[in-house]
C-alpha positions as CSV (number, residue, x, y, z in Angstrom):
1,M,139.3,109.1,79.2
2,A,136.4,109.9,77.0
3,T,136.7,109.4,73.3
4,A,135.8,112.0,70.6
5,E,132.4,110.3,70.0
6,D,131.7,110.5,73.7
7,E,132.5,114.1,73.8
8,L,129.9,114.7,71.0
9,L,127.3,113.0,73.3
10,L,128.3,115.0,76.3
11,P,126.1,118.1,75.6
12,R,123.1,115.8,75.5
13,L,123.6,114.6,79.0
14,P,122.5,117.8,80.8
15,E,119.4,117.9,78.6
16,L,118.5,114.3,79.5
17,F,119.0,115.0,83.2
18,E,117.1,118.3,83.3
19,T,114.2,116.9,81.3
20,S,113.9,113.7,83.5
21,K,114.1,115.9,86.7
22,Q,111.4,118.1,85.4
23,L,109.2,115.1,84.6
24,L,109.7,113.7,88.1
25,D,108.8,117.1,89.7
26,E,105.6,117.2,87.6
27,V,104.6,113.7,88.5
28,E,105.1,114.4,92.3
29,V,103.1,117.6,92.3
30,A,100.4,116.6,89.8
31,P,96.8,116.7,91.1
32,E,95.8,113.8,88.8
33,P,95.9,110.3,90.2
34,T,99.1,108.3,89.7
35,G,97.3,105.7,87.6
36,S,96.1,108.2,85.0
37,R,97.3,107.9,81.5
38,M,99.0,111.3,81.4
39,I,101.0,110.6,84.6
40,Q,102.1,107.2,83.4
41,E,103.2,108.5,80.1
42,K,105.5,111.0,82.0
43,V,106.8,108.2,84.2
44,F,107.7,106.0,81.2
45,K,109.3,108.9,79.3
46,G,111.3,109.9,82.4
47,L,112.5,106.3,82.9
48,D,113.6,106.1,79.3
49,L,115.5,109.3,79.5
50,L,117.2,108.2,82.7
51,K,118.2,104.9,81.1
52,K,119.9,106.8,78.3
53,A,121.6,109.0,80.8
54,V,123.0,106.0,82.6
55,E,124.3,104.6,79.4
56,M,126.0,107.9,78.6
57,L,127.5,108.1,82.1
58,S,128.9,104.6,81.7
59,Q,130.4,105.5,78.3
60,L,131.9,108.8,79.5
61,D,133.3,107.1,82.7
62,L,132.4,110.4,84.5
63,F,132.8,108.9,88.0
64,S,135.7,106.8,89.0
65,R,136.4,104.8,92.1
66,N,139.9,106.2,92.1
67,E,138.8,109.8,92.8
68,D,137.4,111.5,95.9
69,L,134.3,113.7,96.1
70,E,136.5,116.8,96.0
71,E,137.9,115.8,92.6
72,I,134.4,115.7,91.0
73,A,133.5,118.9,89.2
74,S,130.7,120.9,90.9
75,T,128.5,120.8,87.8
76,D,128.9,117.0,87.6
77,L,127.7,116.2,91.1
78,K,124.1,116.3,90.1
79,Y,124.5,113.2,87.9
80,L,125.1,111.1,91.0
81,M,121.3,111.5,91.6
82,V,120.4,109.6,88.4
83,P,119.8,106.2,90.3
84,A,117.7,108.0,92.9
85,F,115.5,109.5,90.1
86,Q,115.2,106.0,88.6
87,G,114.0,104.6,91.9
88,A,111.5,107.4,92.4
89,L,109.9,107.0,89.0
90,T,109.9,103.2,89.2
91,M,107.8,103.6,92.4
92,K,105.3,105.6,90.4
93,Q,104.5,102.8,88.0
94,V,101.0,101.3,88.4
95,N,100.6,97.7,87.5
96,P,99.3,95.4,90.3
97,S,100.6,92.2,88.5
98,K,104.1,93.6,88.4
99,R,104.1,95.5,91.7
100,L,106.7,93.1,93.3
101,D,109.1,93.5,90.4
102,H,108.8,97.3,90.4
103,L,109.5,97.4,94.2
104,Q,112.6,95.2,93.8
105,Q,113.8,97.4,90.9
106,A,113.2,100.6,92.8
107,R,115.0,99.2,95.9
108,E,118.0,98.3,93.7
109,H,118.1,101.8,92.3
110,F,117.9,103.5,95.7
111,L,120.5,101.1,97.1
112,N,122.8,101.8,94.2
113,Y,122.5,105.5,94.9
114,L,123.2,105.1,98.6
115,T,126.2,102.9,98.0
116,Q,127.6,105.5,95.6
117,C,127.1,108.3,98.1
118,Q,128.6,106.3,100.9
119,Y,131.7,105.6,98.8
120,Y,132.2,109.3,98.1
121,H,131.4,110.1,101.8
122,V,128.6,112.5,100.8
123,A,127.0,112.1,104.3
124,E,127.3,109.8,107.3
125,F,124.6,107.1,107.2
126,E,124.1,103.4,107.5
127,L,123.2,101.3,104.5
128,P,120.1,99.2,104.8
129,N,120.7,95.7,106.2
130,A,124.2,96.7,107.2
131,K,125.4,95.8,110.7
132,N,126.6,98.5,113.1
133,N,129.9,97.3,114.5
134,S,130.4,100.4,116.7
135,T,128.1,99.3,119.5
136,D,129.7,98.1,122.7
137,N,128.9,94.9,124.6
138,N,126.3,96.5,126.9
139,T,124.3,97.8,124.0
140,A,124.6,94.4,122.3
141,S,123.4,92.6,125.4
142,S,120.5,95.0,125.8
143,S,119.6,94.5,122.2
144,M,119.5,90.8,122.7
145,A,117.2,91.3,125.7
146,Y,114.9,93.8,124.2
147,P,115.4,93.7,120.4
148,N,112.1,95.1,119.4
149,L,112.2,98.1,121.8
150,V,115.7,99.0,120.9
151,A,115.1,98.7,117.2
152,M,111.9,100.8,117.4
153,A,113.6,103.5,119.5
154,S,116.6,103.7,117.1
155,Q,114.4,103.8,114.0
156,R,112.2,106.6,115.6
157,Q,115.3,108.6,116.5
158,A,116.7,108.2,113.0
159,K,113.5,109.3,111.5
160,I,113.3,112.4,113.7
161,E,116.9,113.3,112.8
162,R,116.3,112.8,109.1
163,Y,113.2,114.9,109.2
164,R,115.1,117.7,111.0
165,Q,117.9,117.6,108.5
166,K,115.4,117.5,105.6
167,K,113.7,120.7,106.7
168,E,117.1,122.5,107.1
169,M,118.2,121.4,103.7
170,E,115.0,122.4,102.0
171,H,115.3,125.8,103.6
172,R,118.9,126.2,102.4
173,L,118.0,124.9,98.9
174,S,115.2,127.4,98.5
175,A,117.7,130.2,99.4
176,L,120.3,128.9,96.8
177,K,118.0,127.9,94.0
178,S,117.4,131.2,92.3
179,A,121.1,132.1,92.3
180,V,122.2,128.7,91.0
181,E,119.6,128.3,88.3
182,G,120.0,131.9,87.2
183,G,123.8,131.4,86.8
184,Q,124.7,134.1,89.3
185,A,126.3,131.8,91.9
186,D,129.9,131.0,92.2
187,D,131.4,127.5,92.1
188,E,131.4,127.2,95.9
189,R,127.7,127.9,96.2
190,V,126.9,125.7,93.2
191,R,128.8,122.8,94.9
192,E,126.9,123.4,98.1
193,Y,123.6,123.4,96.2
194,Y,124.2,120.0,94.6
195,L,125.6,118.5,97.8
196,L,122.5,119.5,99.6
197,H,120.4,117.8,96.9
198,L,122.5,114.7,97.3
199,R,122.0,114.6,101.1
200,R,118.3,115.3,100.7
201,W,118.0,112.3,98.3
202,I,119.9,110.1,100.8
203,G,117.2,110.7,103.4
204,I,114.5,110.1,100.8
205,S,116.2,106.8,99.6
206,L,116.4,105.5,103.2
207,E,112.7,106.1,103.8
208,E,111.7,104.6,100.5
209,I,113.8,101.5,101.1
210,E,112.2,101.0,104.5
211,S,108.7,101.4,103.0
212,I,109.6,99.0,100.1
213,D,110.8,96.3,102.5
214,Q,107.5,96.5,104.4
215,E,105.5,96.3,101.2
216,I,107.5,93.4,99.8
217,K,107.0,91.5,103.1
218,I,103.2,92.1,102.8
219,L,103.1,91.0,99.2
220,R,105.1,87.8,99.8
221,E,102.9,86.9,102.8
222,K,99.9,87.4,100.6
223,D,101.3,85.2,97.9
224,S,102.2,82.5,100.3
225,I,98.7,82.5,101.8
226,T,97.1,82.3,98.3
227,E,99.4,79.4,97.4
228,A,98.6,77.6,100.6
229,S,94.9,78.0,100.1
230,T,95.1,76.7,96.5
231,S,97.3,73.8,97.4
232,H,94.8,72.3,99.8
233,S,92.3,69.9,98.2
234,P,88.8,71.1,98.2
235,R,86.7,69.9,101.1
236,Q,84.5,67.0,100.2
237,D,80.8,67.5,100.4
238,R,79.3,65.8,103.4
239,P,76.3,63.5,102.8
240,P,73.1,65.1,104.0
241,M,72.1,64.1,107.6
242,K,69.1,61.9,108.0
243,P,66.3,63.3,110.1
244,F,66.0,61.8,113.6
245,V,63.2,61.7,116.1
246,L,63.7,61.7,119.9
247,T,62.1,58.6,121.4
248,R,61.1,60.4,124.5
249,N,59.1,62.9,122.6
250,V,57.3,60.2,120.6
251,A,56.4,58.2,123.7
252,Q,55.2,61.4,125.5
253,A,53.1,62.3,122.5
254,K,51.4,58.9,122.5
255,V,50.4,59.3,126.2
256,F,49.7,63.0,126.6
257,G,48.9,63.9,123.0
258,A,50.6,66.4,120.8
259,G,49.7,69.3,122.9
260,Y,46.8,70.5,120.7
261,P,43.4,69.1,119.9
262,S,44.1,67.6,116.5
263,L,46.5,67.7,113.6
264,A,45.5,69.7,110.5
265,S,44.4,67.6,107.6
266,M,45.2,70.3,105.0
267,T,46.7,73.7,104.8
268,V,44.8,76.9,104.2
269,N,46.0,77.0,100.6
270,D,44.8,73.5,100.0
271,W,41.4,74.3,101.5
272,Y,41.1,77.4,99.3
273,E,42.2,75.5,96.2
274,Q,39.6,72.8,96.9
275,H,36.7,75.2,97.3
276,R,37.9,77.3,94.4
277,K,37.9,74.3,92.1
278,Y,34.2,73.6,92.8
279,G,33.2,77.2,92.9
280,A,32.2,77.1,96.5
281,L,33.8,80.5,97.4
282,P,31.6,83.5,98.0
283,D,33.0,85.6,95.1
284,Q,32.5,82.8,92.5
285,G,28.7,82.9,92.2
286,I,26.8,79.6,91.9
287,A,28.9,76.7,93.0
288,K,29.4,73.7,90.8
289,T,28.1,70.4,91.7
290,P,30.4,69.2,94.5
291,P,31.6,65.6,94.6
292,A,29.9,62.9,96.6
293,E,32.3,63.3,99.6
294,L,31.7,67.1,99.8
295,K,27.9,66.6,99.2
296,G,27.7,63.9,101.9
297,S,29.5,66.1,104.5
298,T,27.3,69.0,103.6
299,Q,24.1,66.9,104.0
300,Q,25.3,65.6,107.3
301,Q,25.9,69.1,108.5
302,E,22.4,70.3,107.4
303,D,20.8,67.3,109.2
304,Q,22.6,68.1,112.4
305,E,21.5,71.8,112.2
306,Q,17.9,70.7,111.6
307,K,18.0,68.3,114.5
308,E,19.3,71.1,116.8
309,E,16.6,73.4,115.6
310,D,13.9,70.8,116.3
311,E,15.2,70.2,119.8
312,D,15.2,74.0,120.4
313,D,11.6,74.2,119.2
314,E,10.5,71.4,121.6
315,Q,12.2,73.0,124.6
316,T,10.7,76.4,123.7
317,L,7.2,74.9,123.4
318,H,7.5,73.1,126.7
319,R,8.6,76.2,128.6
320,A,5.7,78.2,127.0
321,R,3.1,75.6,128.2
322,E,4.6,75.6,131.7
323,W,4.4,79.4,131.8
324,D,0.7,79.3,130.8
325,D,-0.1,76.8,133.5
326,W,1.6,78.9,136.1
327,K,-0.3,82.0,135.1
328,D,-3.6,80.1,135.4
329,T,-3.0,79.2,139.0
330,H,-1.3,82.5,139.9
331,P,-3.4,85.5,138.8
332,R,-1.9,88.9,138.6
333,G,-1.2,90.4,142.1
334,Y,-1.5,87.1,143.8
335,G,1.6,87.3,145.9
336,N,1.1,90.8,147.3
337,R,-2.0,90.5,149.5
338,Q,-0.6,90.3,153.0
339,N,-0.1,94.0,153.6
340,M,-3.4,95.2,152.2
341,G,-5.6,97.2,154.6
């Protein structure tokens, strides 16, 4: 039984519930990203209000294990959805470092709601991770033979059935909403309205728990991979490999040569720097006095060119003298006298 102090707190419970429900609806339909400051403030405020509502429900002892669903007042049925609202708002929190904790907390809230609904027989469903003992031996043997296919088929069928029921409940809720919220509905329609909400949140909770389990598995695998990579000692740097030469190529180069006339003694840049240093480039005007090596090579090149010019002059002079001698012994028209007259 509730005490006098609890009765004074009772009028505040509907306000907490309606405000937190309104905040949840605003968060779900808000166009802003979930990580925005405004949305997160609504999430934290809603969680705080729901926490106070849970404390009030515990103090008032509004629900008892000794009573059935029919014994709960129609206007009090909505307070059974408080754990589901807590799970939904907990899922909206954005903090990557605490994501795993938030998922576990949300799963606990959803599972608490489903357990409560199953106890009061709000709807027929199977709790997550609960075994189905109604299957016969044939089904059990086929499940052992094809566990993945059977599980996937059953999950798919359950999702289809939940989706169909969800659409029917939403259609019925939209028809009852205006009458219930306007205070024009009788107790029977009010009870039906809140029971539909409870069954709707049962489907949402089952889907959320399935999604949470998948995300928790991914996060734990990611953490295990990260720990494994950090636990391994860093790979030691290998010493640099020494250059090696194939003996066959060296021997072949000694016999047949390197494959080109000669090896370069300097690069193009080295040649350019050498000539630029002594001002021997065309765009540097008068060249500086080159060193003895460069001067000797230049003189040798000039002597060679002079020698070639002299040889060319002698050959030209010799050919000119032979041509003059030939013209002396062969006057013009000498070879065309046979057919004359």
